[in-house]
LUMFI-454078 format. One record per residue (C-alpha): residue number from 1; x, y negated, z. Coordinates in pm, 1 decimal. Each point is the difference from the previous one (the first is absolute). Layout:
<recs>
 seq       px       py       pz
 NUM        X        Y        Z
...
</recs>
This chain:
<recs>
 seq       px       py       pz
   1      0.0      0.0      0.0
   2    136.8   -338.1   -101.0
   3   -179.4   -298.3    146.7
   4      7.7   -318.5   -204.5
   5   -147.2   -345.6     42.6
   6   -197.3   -145.7   -288.7
   7    185.3   -307.1   -127.1
   8   -327.7   -180.0    -77.1
   9   -236.2    102.0    282.1
  10    240.9     98.4    277.5
  11   -190.6    325.1     53.2
  12    205.1    306.0    100.1
  13    -48.4    319.4   -200.0
  14    154.5    339.7    -67.0
  15    140.8    -27.0   -352.3
  16     -2.7    377.3    -41.4
  17   -381.2     -0.1     18.7
  18    -86.3   -335.2   -155.1
  19    173.2   -308.8   -122.3
  20    145.4   -162.4   -305.2
  21    333.2   -160.3    -73.5
  22    137.8   -246.9   -248.0
  23    357.2   -103.4    -81.2
  24     61.3   -372.9    -25.2
  25    349.3   -145.1    -56.7
  26    160.2    332.7     87.9
  27   -184.8     46.8    331.5
  28   -287.9    236.9     75.8
  29   -311.4   -146.3    162.1
  30   -264.7    223.7    157.2
  31   -376.6    -51.2      3.2
  32   -289.5    165.8    179.4
  33   -222.9     11.3   -307.5
  34     -9.5    -80.7   -370.0
  35   -180.7   -328.4     67.5
  36    282.9   -131.3    217.3
  37    254.3    111.6   -257.0
  38   -196.7   -171.8   -276.8
  39    -12.6   -326.4    197.3
  40    378.5     13.4     47.5
  41     70.4     85.2   -363.9
  42   -224.9   -286.8   -112.9
  43    188.0   -258.2    208.2
  44    305.7    142.3    176.8
  45    149.9   -339.8     81.3
  46   -302.8    -88.6    214.0
  47     53.0    302.9    223.3
  48    378.3    -33.3      6.5
  49    -33.8   -366.2    105.4
  50   -252.4     93.2    271.7
  51    233.1    271.0    133.7
  52    292.4   -243.0      2.7
  53   -206.1   -258.4    186.8
  54    -99.6    256.5    264.9
  55    361.4    109.0     43.0
  56    125.6   -351.3     73.8
</recs>
């Protein structure tokens, strides 16, 4: 079992049972569902900027 945190929603999930991933600029990002992945793919900079703002 590998627990991941959805990059868009923050929800934890077992990526062996569910989950989606997407590579952006050489880094893998993990998502709880296809909807979260689609939102990220449609506007990755929005979510990367939000994550950077939370980290600082």
